[in-house]
All heavy atoms as TSV, in Angstrom:
chain	resi	resn	atom	element	x	y	z
A	1	ILE	N	N	-3.644	-3.985	-23.649
A	1	ILE	CA	C	-4.275	-5.233	-23.270
A	1	ILE	C	C	-3.262	-6.370	-23.395
A	1	ILE	O	O	-3.227	-7.258	-22.552
A	1	ILE	CB	C	-5.527	-5.500	-24.132
A	1	ILE	CG1	C	-6.579	-4.417	-23.905
A	1	ILE	CG2	C	-6.097	-6.866	-23.870
A	1	ILE	CD1	C	-7.118	-4.329	-22.504
A	2	ALA	N	N	-2.451	-6.329	-24.442
A	2	ALA	CA	C	-1.453	-7.382	-24.634
A	2	ALA	C	C	-0.462	-7.402	-23.474
A	2	ALA	O	O	-0.064	-8.479	-23.013
A	2	ALA	CB	C	-0.720	-7.185	-25.961
A	3	ASP	N	N	-0.077	-6.223	-22.967
A	3	ASP	CA	C	0.848	-6.166	-21.829
A	3	ASP	C	C	0.221	-6.759	-20.574
A	3	ASP	O	O	0.875	-7.478	-19.817
A	3	ASP	CB	C	1.276	-4.723	-21.567
A	3	ASP	CG	C	2.188	-4.164	-22.643
A	3	ASP	OD1	O	2.807	-4.960	-23.384
A	3	ASP	OD2	O	2.274	-2.923	-22.744
A	4	LEU	N	N	-1.056	-6.450	-20.328
A	4	LEU	CA	C	-1.748	-7.023	-19.176
A	4	LEU	C	C	-1.840	-8.536	-19.286
A	4	LEU	O	O	-1.627	-9.262	-18.307
A	4	LEU	CB	C	-3.150	-6.433	-19.045
A	4	LEU	CG	C	-3.242	-5.011	-18.526
A	4	LEU	CD1	C	-4.669	-4.502	-18.620
A	4	LEU	CD2	C	-2.736	-4.930	-17.102
A	5	LYS	N	N	-2.158	-9.014	-20.459
A	5	LYS	CA	C	-2.263	-10.457	-20.683
A	5	LYS	C	C	-0.919	-11.127	-20.437
A	5	LYS	O	O	-0.844	-12.151	-19.753
A	5	LYS	CB	C	-2.747	-10.746	-22.103
A	5	LYS	CG	C	-2.913	-12.221	-22.389
A	5	LYS	CD	C	-3.416	-12.460	-23.805
A	5	LYS	CE	C	-3.512	-13.961	-24.055
A	5	LYS	NZ	N	-3.838	-14.274	-25.434
A	6	ALA	N	N	0.156	-10.538	-20.962
A	6	ALA	CA	C	1.492	-11.114	-20.783
A	6	ALA	C	C	1.907	-11.106	-19.311
A	6	ALA	O	O	2.471	-12.077	-18.812
A	6	ALA	CB	C	2.504	-10.348	-21.625
A	7	ALA	N	N	1.617	-10.017	-18.610
A	7	ALA	CA	C	1.953	-9.942	-17.189
A	7	ALA	C	C	1.164	-10.967	-16.388
A	7	ALA	O	O	1.697	-11.618	-15.485
A	7	ALA	CB	C	1.689	-8.542	-16.662
A	8	ASN	N	N	-0.108	-11.127	-16.708
A	8	ASN	CA	C	-0.936	-12.107	-16.016
A	8	ASN	C	C	-0.422	-13.520	-16.263
A	8	ASN	O	O	-0.290	-14.321	-15.334
A	8	ASN	CB	C	-2.391	-11.971	-16.452
A	8	ASN	CG	C	-3.317	-12.817	-15.615
A	8	ASN	OD1	O	-3.210	-12.836	-14.396
A	8	ASN	ND2	N	-4.234	-13.502	-16.275
A	9	GLU	N	N	-0.110	-13.822	-17.496
A	9	GLU	CA	C	0.393	-15.156	-17.835
A	9	GLU	C	C	1.774	-15.408	-17.252
A	9	GLU	O	O	2.108	-16.532	-16.889
A	9	GLU	CB	C	0.413	-15.336	-19.356
A	9	GLU	CG	C	-0.982	-15.433	-19.956
A	9	GLU	CD	C	-0.990	-15.397	-21.475
A	9	GLU	OE1	O	0.067	-15.161	-22.102
A	9	GLU	OE2	O	-2.093	-15.580	-22.046
A	10	GLY	N	N	2.582	-14.356	-17.138
A	10	GLY	CA	C	3.933	-14.497	-16.604
A	10	GLY	C	C	4.016	-14.403	-15.093
A	10	GLY	O	O	5.094	-14.519	-14.504
A	11	GLY	N	N	2.891	-14.158	-14.440
A	11	GLY	CA	C	2.875	-14.078	-12.981
A	11	GLY	C	C	3.468	-12.787	-12.431
A	11	GLY	O	O	3.871	-12.729	-11.275
A	12	THR	N	N	3.521	-11.739	-13.254
A	12	THR	CA	C	4.094	-10.468	-12.808
A	12	THR	C	C	3.060	-9.348	-12.723
A	12	THR	O	O	3.427	-8.195	-12.534
A	12	THR	CB	C	5.236	-10.025	-13.748
A	12	THR	OG1	O	4.728	-9.900	-15.077
A	12	THR	CG2	C	6.377	-11.028	-13.730
A	13	LEU	N	N	1.795	-9.680	-12.819
A	13	LEU	CA	C	0.739	-8.676	-12.722
A	13	LEU	C	C	0.480	-8.377	-11.250
A	13	LEU	O	O	0.245	-9.283	-10.453
A	13	LEU	CB	C	-0.540	-9.186	-13.383
A	13	LEU	CG	C	-1.720	-8.223	-13.405
A	13	LEU	CD1	C	-1.395	-6.988	-14.227
A	13	LEU	CD2	C	-2.953	-8.914	-13.969
A	14	PHE	N	N	0.556	-7.106	-10.888
A	14	PHE	CA	C	0.334	-6.693	-9.511
A	14	PHE	C	C	-0.986	-5.952	-9.407
A	14	PHE	O	O	-1.321	-5.151	-10.273
A	14	PHE	CB	C	1.464	-5.775	-9.019
A	14	PHE	CG	C	2.764	-6.495	-8.824
A	14	PHE	CD1	C	3.727	-6.500	-9.817
A	14	PHE	CD2	C	3.016	-7.185	-7.653
A	14	PHE	CE1	C	4.917	-7.166	-9.648
A	14	PHE	CE2	C	4.201	-7.861	-7.471
A	14	PHE	CZ	C	5.153	-7.853	-8.467
A	15	GLY	N	N	-1.693	-6.205	-8.325
A	15	GLY	CA	C	-2.949	-5.527	-8.092
A	15	GLY	C	C	-2.736	-4.095	-7.638
A	15	GLY	O	O	-1.646	-3.705	-7.249
A	16	SER	N	N	-3.790	-3.325	-7.655
A	16	SER	CA	C	-3.748	-1.912	-7.303
A	16	SER	C	C	-4.415	-1.670	-5.957
A	16	SER	O	O	-5.551	-2.085	-5.738
A	16	SER	CB	C	-4.471	-1.114	-8.378
A	16	SER	OG	O	-4.718	0.198	-7.943
A	17	LEU	N	N	-3.699	-0.979	-5.042
A	17	LEU	CA	C	-4.327	-0.592	-3.787
A	17	LEU	C	C	-5.468	0.380	-4.049
A	17	LEU	O	O	-6.515	0.318	-3.421
A	17	LEU	CB	C	-3.305	0.072	-2.858
A	17	LEU	CG	C	-2.297	-0.821	-2.176
A	17	LEU	CD1	C	-1.332	0.026	-1.346
A	17	LEU	CD2	C	-2.970	-1.842	-1.291
A	18	ALA	N	N	-5.274	1.283	-4.987
A	18	ALA	CA	C	-6.277	2.304	-5.277
A	18	ALA	C	C	-7.576	1.694	-5.792
A	18	ALA	O	O	-8.655	2.220	-5.537
A	18	ALA	CB	C	-5.723	3.296	-6.294
A	19	GLN	N	N	-7.474	0.591	-6.496
A	19	GLN	CA	C	-8.672	-0.035	-7.043
A	19	GLN	C	C	-9.206	-1.151	-6.158
A	19	GLN	O	O	-10.176	-1.802	-6.499
A	19	GLN	CB	C	-8.382	-0.545	-8.450
A	19	GLN	CG	C	-8.109	0.600	-9.403
A	19	GLN	CD	C	-7.740	0.138	-10.792
A	19	GLN	OE1	O	-7.333	-0.999	-10.998
A	19	GLN	NE2	N	-7.878	1.022	-11.755
A	20	GLY	N	N	-8.552	-1.375	-5.014
A	20	GLY	CA	C	-9.095	-2.273	-4.017
A	20	GLY	C	C	-8.769	-3.744	-4.162
A	20	GLY	O	O	-9.382	-4.569	-3.498
A	21	TYR	N	N	-7.830	-4.107	-5.004
A	21	TYR	CA	C	-7.514	-5.524	-5.108
A	21	TYR	C	C	-6.016	-5.832	-4.997
A	21	TYR	O	O	-5.588	-6.937	-5.266
A	21	TYR	CB	C	-8.091	-6.133	-6.398
A	21	TYR	CG	C	-7.578	-5.533	-7.685
A	21	TYR	CD1	C	-6.463	-6.064	-8.307
A	21	TYR	CD2	C	-8.205	-4.457	-8.275
A	21	TYR	CE1	C	-5.993	-5.513	-9.485
A	21	TYR	CE2	C	-7.741	-3.912	-9.447
A	21	TYR	CZ	C	-6.633	-4.447	-10.050
A	21	TYR	OH	O	-6.171	-3.904	-11.219
A	22	GLY	N	N	-5.230	-4.874	-4.533
A	22	GLY	CA	C	-3.796	-5.089	-4.383
A	22	GLY	C	C	-3.421	-5.666	-3.029
A	22	GLY	O	O	-2.326	-6.194	-2.858
A	23	ALA	N	N	-4.311	-5.547	-2.069
A	23	ALA	CA	C	-4.066	-6.043	-0.717
A	23	ALA	C	C	-5.411	-6.136	-0.013
A	23	ALA	O	O	-6.379	-5.491	-0.429
A	23	ALA	CB	C	-3.142	-5.090	0.041
A	24	PRO	N	N	-5.462	-6.918	1.056
A	24	PRO	CA	C	-6.710	-6.960	1.828
A	24	PRO	C	C	-7.071	-5.552	2.328
A	24	PRO	O	O	-6.180	-4.724	2.557
A	24	PRO	CB	C	-6.373	-7.881	3.003
A	24	PRO	CG	C	-5.221	-8.700	2.529
A	24	PRO	CD	C	-4.446	-7.820	1.598
A	25	PRO	N	N	-8.346	-5.276	2.515
A	25	PRO	CA	C	-8.768	-3.931	2.924
A	25	PRO	C	C	-8.069	-3.403	4.184
A	25	PRO	O	O	-7.739	-2.215	4.239
A	25	PRO	CB	C	-10.272	-4.087	3.159
A	25	PRO	CG	C	-10.666	-5.220	2.271
A	25	PRO	CD	C	-9.483	-6.155	2.275
A	26	ALA	N	N	-7.834	-4.232	5.169
A	26	ALA	CA	C	-7.190	-3.760	6.401
A	26	ALA	C	C	-5.784	-3.236	6.125
A	26	ALA	O	O	-5.365	-2.216	6.683
A	26	ALA	CB	C	-7.147	-4.879	7.441
A	27	ILE	N	N	-5.048	-3.913	5.258
A	27	ILE	CA	C	-3.685	-3.479	4.931
A	27	ILE	C	C	-3.729	-2.221	4.074
A	27	ILE	O	O	-2.969	-1.273	4.300
A	27	ILE	CB	C	-2.900	-4.612	4.258
A	27	ILE	CG1	C	-2.639	-5.713	5.293
A	27	ILE	CG2	C	-1.588	-4.101	3.659
A	27	ILE	CD1	C	-1.954	-6.935	4.766
A	28	ALA	N	N	-4.606	-2.178	3.101
A	28	ALA	CA	C	-4.729	-0.988	2.253
A	28	ALA	C	C	-5.115	0.232	3.101
A	28	ALA	O	O	-4.563	1.321	2.911
A	28	ALA	CB	C	-5.758	-1.226	1.160
A	29	ASN	N	N	-6.018	0.057	4.041
A	29	ASN	CA	C	-6.427	1.167	4.901
A	29	ASN	C	C	-5.289	1.625	5.809
A	29	ASN	O	O	-5.117	2.830	6.032
A	29	ASN	CB	C	-7.651	0.792	5.730
A	29	ASN	CG	C	-8.901	0.705	4.893
A	29	ASN	OD1	O	-8.993	1.308	3.824
A	29	ASN	ND2	N	-9.866	-0.062	5.357
A	30	ALA	N	N	-4.510	0.683	6.337
A	30	ALA	CA	C	-3.361	1.041	7.163
A	30	ALA	C	C	-2.368	1.872	6.362
A	30	ALA	O	O	-1.860	2.896	6.832
A	30	ALA	CB	C	-2.691	-0.227	7.710
A	31	TYR	N	N	-2.101	1.445	5.142
A	31	TYR	CA	C	-1.190	2.171	4.257
A	31	TYR	C	C	-1.711	3.586	3.993
A	31	TYR	O	O	-0.990	4.578	4.143
A	31	TYR	CB	C	-1.045	1.394	2.941
A	31	TYR	CG	C	-0.271	2.128	1.879
A	31	TYR	CD1	C	1.116	2.091	1.860
A	31	TYR	CD2	C	-0.932	2.861	0.905
A	31	TYR	CE1	C	1.836	2.771	0.888
A	31	TYR	CE2	C	-0.226	3.542	-0.070
A	31	TYR	CZ	C	1.148	3.497	-0.074
A	31	TYR	OH	O	1.846	4.177	-1.024
A	32	LYS	N	N	-2.974	3.688	3.623
A	32	LYS	CA	C	-3.562	4.989	3.300
A	32	LYS	C	C	-3.560	5.918	4.509
A	32	LYS	O	O	-3.311	7.125	4.374
A	32	LYS	CB	C	-4.977	4.809	2.763
A	32	LYS	CG	C	-5.013	4.154	1.402
A	32	LYS	CD	C	-6.440	3.838	0.975
A	32	LYS	CE	C	-6.469	3.008	-0.291
A	32	LYS	NZ	N	-7.833	2.600	-0.641
A	33	ASP	N	N	-3.822	5.389	5.700
A	33	ASP	CA	C	-3.837	6.208	6.907
A	33	ASP	C	C	-2.465	6.815	7.184
A	33	ASP	O	O	-2.351	8.016	7.463
A	33	ASP	CB	C	-4.282	5.384	8.118
A	33	ASP	CG	C	-5.767	5.081	8.121
A	33	ASP	OD1	O	-6.523	5.725	7.351
A	33	ASP	OD2	O	-6.176	4.183	8.887
A	34	VAL	N	N	-1.422	6.003	7.104
A	34	VAL	CA	C	-0.076	6.503	7.397
A	34	VAL	C	C	0.375	7.496	6.326
A	34	VAL	O	O	0.925	8.553	6.648
A	34	VAL	CB	C	0.941	5.342	7.548
A	34	VAL	CG1	C	2.362	5.873	7.681
A	34	VAL	CG2	C	0.580	4.492	8.759
A	35	VAL	N	N	0.141	7.186	5.072
A	35	VAL	CA	C	0.530	8.103	3.995
A	35	VAL	C	C	-0.210	9.430	4.139
A	35	VAL	O	O	0.388	10.508	3.989
A	35	VAL	CB	C	0.290	7.465	2.611
A	35	VAL	CG1	C	0.467	8.487	1.504
A	35	VAL	CG2	C	1.248	6.299	2.403
A	36	SER	N	N	-1.486	9.382	4.465
A	36	SER	CA	C	-2.258	10.604	4.649
A	36	SER	C	C	-1.690	11.447	5.792
A	36	SER	O	O	-1.549	12.670	5.672
A	36	SER	CB	C	-3.718	10.257	4.924
A	36	SER	OG	O	-4.470	11.426	5.140
A	37	LYS	N	N	-1.362	10.812	6.907
A	37	LYS	CA	C	-0.769	11.536	8.045
A	37	LYS	C	C	0.557	12.181	7.656
A	37	LYS	O	O	0.852	13.307	8.055
A	37	LYS	CB	C	-0.565	10.586	9.228
A	37	LYS	CG	C	-1.843	10.197	9.916
A	37	LYS	CD	C	-1.570	9.225	11.040
A	37	LYS	CE	C	-2.864	8.745	11.659
A	37	LYS	NZ	N	-2.623	7.727	12.700
A	38	PHE	N	N	1.359	11.488	6.871
A	38	PHE	CA	C	2.647	12.029	6.435
A	38	PHE	C	C	2.443	13.230	5.513
A	38	PHE	O	O	3.051	14.284	5.686
A	38	PHE	CB	C	3.473	10.937	5.744
A	38	PHE	CG	C	4.812	11.412	5.271
A	38	PHE	CD1	C	5.796	11.775	6.176
A	38	PHE	CD2	C	5.104	11.483	3.925
A	38	PHE	CE1	C	7.039	12.214	5.747
A	38	PHE	CE2	C	6.336	11.921	3.475
A	38	PHE	CZ	C	7.319	12.283	4.393
A	39	VAL	N	N	1.556	13.090	4.546
A	39	VAL	CA	C	1.304	14.164	3.583
A	39	VAL	C	C	0.750	15.412	4.280
A	39	VAL	O	O	1.070	16.535	3.898
A	39	VAL	CB	C	0.342	13.678	2.474
A	39	VAL	CG1	C	-0.157	14.827	1.619
A	39	VAL	CG2	C	1.030	12.638	1.609
A	40	HIS	N	N	-0.048	15.221	5.318
A	40	HIS	CA	C	-0.669	16.343	6.016
A	40	HIS	C	C	0.157	16.852	7.197
A	40	HIS	O	O	-0.316	17.679	7.981
A	40	HIS	CB	C	-2.080	15.969	6.472
A	40	HIS	CG	C	-3.026	15.833	5.335
A	40	HIS	ND1	N	-3.332	14.617	4.768
A	40	HIS	CD2	C	-3.697	16.761	4.615
A	40	HIS	CE1	C	-4.155	14.806	3.763
A	40	HIS	NE2	N	-4.399	16.097	3.633
A	41	GLY	N	N	1.389	16.360	7.325
A	41	GLY	CA	C	2.297	16.895	8.329
A	41	GLY	C	C	2.133	16.349	9.729
A	41	GLY	O	O	2.789	16.827	10.658
A	42	GLN	N	N	1.294	15.355	9.913
A	42	GLN	CA	C	1.126	14.759	11.238
A	42	GLN	C	C	2.290	13.839	11.586
A	42	GLN	O	O	2.513	13.562	12.759
A	42	GLN	CB	C	-0.192	13.998	11.310
A	42	GLN	CG	C	-1.401	14.920	11.196
A	42	GLN	CD	C	-2.691	14.152	11.050
A	42	GLN	OE1	O	-2.847	13.376	10.111
A	42	GLN	NE2	N	-3.605	14.357	11.978
A	43	ILE	N	N	2.977	13.355	10.586
A	43	ILE	CA	C	4.219	12.593	10.757
A	43	ILE	C	C	5.296	13.461	10.127
A	43	ILE	O	O	5.216	13.810	8.952
A	43	ILE	CB	C	4.146	11.216	10.076
A	43	ILE	CG1	C	3.003	10.381	10.658
A	43	ILE	CG2	C	5.473	10.484	10.226
A	43	ILE	CD1	C	2.751	9.075	9.919
A	44	LYS	N	N	6.312	13.820	10.907
A	44	LYS	CA	C	7.258	14.849	10.491
A	44	LYS	C	C	8.405	14.366	9.611
A	44	LYS	O	O	8.972	15.139	8.864
A	44	LYS	CB	C	7.838	15.550	11.725
A	44	LYS	CG	C	6.779	16.222	12.587
A	44	LYS	CD	C	6.072	17.322	11.828
A	44	LYS	CE	C	5.039	18.021	12.684
A	44	LYS	NZ	N	4.198	18.923	11.980
A	45	SER	N	N	8.785	13.100	9.712
A	45	SER	CA	C	9.931	12.646	8.915
A	45	SER	C	C	9.591	11.373	8.152
A	45	SER	O	O	8.716	10.600	8.565
A	45	SER	CB	C	11.143	12.387	9.816
A	45	SER	OG	O	10.968	11.206	10.572
A	46	SER	N	N	10.309	11.160	7.069
A	46	SER	CA	C	10.072	9.943	6.288
A	46	SER	C	C	10.491	8.705	7.076
A	46	SER	O	O	9.871	7.653	6.947
A	46	SER	CB	C	10.802	10.009	4.947
A	46	SER	OG	O	12.178	10.230	5.131
A	47	ASP	N	N	11.528	8.841	7.893
A	47	ASP	CA	C	11.936	7.696	8.723
A	47	ASP	C	C	10.828	7.290	9.691
A	47	ASP	O	O	10.554	6.104	9.871
A	47	ASP	CB	C	13.209	8.022	9.505
A	47	ASP	CG	C	14.455	8.088	8.646
A	47	ASP	OD1	O	14.444	7.507	7.530
A	47	ASP	OD2	O	15.438	8.715	9.068
A	48	GLU	N	N	10.193	8.273	10.294
A	48	GLU	CA	C	9.089	7.976	11.207
A	48	GLU	C	C	7.898	7.402	10.449
A	48	GLU	O	O	7.217	6.494	10.924
A	48	GLU	CB	C	8.666	9.228	11.971
A	48	GLU	CG	C	7.554	9.002	12.974
A	48	GLU	CD	C	7.870	7.979	14.057
A	48	GLU	OE1	O	9.060	7.788	14.395
A	48	GLU	OE2	O	6.929	7.355	14.572
A	49	ALA	N	N	7.654	7.899	9.246
A	49	ALA	CA	C	6.560	7.377	8.424
A	49	ALA	C	C	6.792	5.909	8.099
A	49	ALA	O	O	5.861	5.098	8.160
A	49	ALA	CB	C	6.413	8.191	7.148
A	50	VAL	N	N	8.022	5.556	7.771
A	50	VAL	CA	C	8.335	4.156	7.464
A	50	VAL	C	C	8.097	3.280	8.693
A	50	VAL	O	O	7.491	2.210	8.589
A	50	VAL	CB	C	9.789	4.015	6.953
A	50	VAL	CG1	C	10.207	2.558	6.890
A	50	VAL	CG2	C	9.938	4.678	5.594
A	51	LYS	N	N	8.546	3.733	9.851
A	51	LYS	CA	C	8.339	2.960	11.086
A	51	LYS	C	C	6.850	2.750	11.353
A	51	LYS	O	O	6.414	1.649	11.672
A	51	LYS	CB	C	8.981	3.675	12.274
A	51	LYS	CG	C	10.484	3.636	12.280
A	51	LYS	CD	C	11.034	4.410	13.466
A	51	LYS	CE	C	12.531	4.575	13.348
A	51	LYS	NZ	N	13.072	5.438	14.412
A	52	GLN	N	N	6.082	3.833	11.210
A	52	GLN	CA	C	4.646	3.728	11.460
A	52	GLN	C	C	3.951	2.865	10.414
A	52	GLN	O	O	3.019	2.130	10.732
A	52	GLN	CB	C	4.012	5.112	11.519
A	52	GLN	CG	C	4.377	5.857	12.778
A	52	GLN	CD	C	3.530	7.092	12.981
A	52	GLN	OE1	O	2.366	7.157	12.577
A	52	GLN	NE2	N	4.104	8.087	13.651
A	53	LEU	N	N	4.427	2.935	9.174
A	53	LEU	CA	C	3.833	2.117	8.117
A	53	LEU	C	C	4.060	0.635	8.372
A	53	LEU	O	O	3.140	-0.175	8.272
A	53	LEU	CB	C	4.397	2.524	6.754
A	53	LEU	CG	C	3.832	1.794	5.546
A	53	LEU	CD1	C	2.323	1.969	5.451
A	53	LEU	CD2	C	4.503	2.298	4.281
A	54	VAL	N	N	5.273	0.285	8.731
A	54	VAL	CA	C	5.586	-1.115	9.037
A	54	VAL	C	C	4.713	-1.599	10.200
A	54	VAL	O	O	4.121	-2.683	10.136
A	54	VAL	CB	C	7.087	-1.296	9.356
A	54	VAL	CG1	C	7.374	-2.667	9.945
A	54	VAL	CG2	C	7.924	-1.053	8.108
A	55	GLN	N	N	4.615	-0.785	11.247
A	55	GLN	CA	C	3.820	-1.171	12.400
A	55	GLN	C	C	2.345	-1.292	12.051
A	55	GLN	O	O	1.673	-2.246	12.455
A	55	GLN	CB	C	3.990	-0.155	13.547
A	55	GLN	CG	C	3.308	-0.573	14.824
A	55	GLN	CD	C	3.865	-1.866	15.389
A	55	GLN	OE1	O	5.062	-1.978	15.592
A	55	GLN	NE2	N	3.018	-2.838	15.635
A	56	ALA	N	N	1.823	-0.346	11.266
A	56	ALA	CA	C	0.409	-0.367	10.899
A	56	ALA	C	C	0.069	-1.602	10.050
A	56	ALA	O	O	-0.969	-2.235	10.261
A	56	ALA	CB	C	0.037	0.902	10.132
A	57	ILE	N	N	0.946	-1.944	9.131
A	57	ILE	CA	C	0.701	-3.129	8.304
A	57	ILE	C	C	0.807	-4.400	9.130
A	57	ILE	O	O	-0.009	-5.309	8.994
A	57	ILE	CB	C	1.632	-3.145	7.085
A	57	ILE	CG1	C	1.225	-2.028	6.122
A	57	ILE	CG2	C	1.609	-4.494	6.379
A	57	ILE	CD1	C	2.167	-1.812	4.962
A	58	ASP	N	N	1.798	-4.463	10.016
A	58	ASP	CA	C	1.912	-5.626	10.905
A	58	ASP	C	C	0.651	-5.771	11.754
A	58	ASP	O	O	0.135	-6.883	11.932
A	58	ASP	CB	C	3.139	-5.510	11.811
A	58	ASP	CG	C	4.433	-5.806	11.104
A	58	ASP	OD1	O	4.400	-6.362	9.964
A	58	ASP	OD2	O	5.510	-5.493	11.653
A	59	ASP	N	N	0.164	-4.658	12.287
A	59	ASP	CA	C	-1.047	-4.690	13.117
A	59	ASP	C	C	-2.273	-5.106	12.306
A	59	ASP	O	O	-3.175	-5.755	12.835
A	59	ASP	CB	C	-1.303	-3.328	13.754
A	59	ASP	CG	C	-0.277	-2.953	14.816
A	59	ASP	OD1	O	0.513	-3.836	15.238
A	59	ASP	OD2	O	-0.245	-1.767	15.194
A	60	ALA	N	N	-2.306	-4.741	11.033
A	60	ALA	CA	C	-3.458	-5.055	10.181
A	60	ALA	C	C	-3.508	-6.520	9.769
A	60	ALA	O	O	-4.565	-7.016	9.395
A	60	ALA	CB	C	-3.447	-4.167	8.935
A	61	ARG	N	N	-2.381	-7.184	9.849
A	61	ARG	CA	C	-2.356	-8.605	9.440
A	61	ARG	C	C	-3.021	-9.433	10.436
A	61	ARG	O	O	-3.447	-10.012	11.032
A	61	ARG	CB	C	-0.921	-9.080	9.259
A	61	ARG	CG	C	-0.299	-8.458	8.053
A	61	ARG	CD	C	1.066	-8.971	7.808
A	61	ARG	NE	N	1.592	-8.278	6.645
A	61	ARG	CZ	C	2.817	-8.342	6.248
A	61	ARG	NH1	N	3.685	-9.056	6.911
A	61	ARG	NH2	N	3.219	-7.705	5.198
């Protein structure tokens, strides 16, 4: 708890995508969609995953 308090007071506390408050829902969903496709082999390379992730987040904004 002390670490969370210090991070919050110091402006270094980051939200969690998994818990729904690290980014707006559209961006979190874009991230999850691309990562899921990569993990399940629908995106074959990490370079392609990065390209698709950047595009998906840009589109979600």
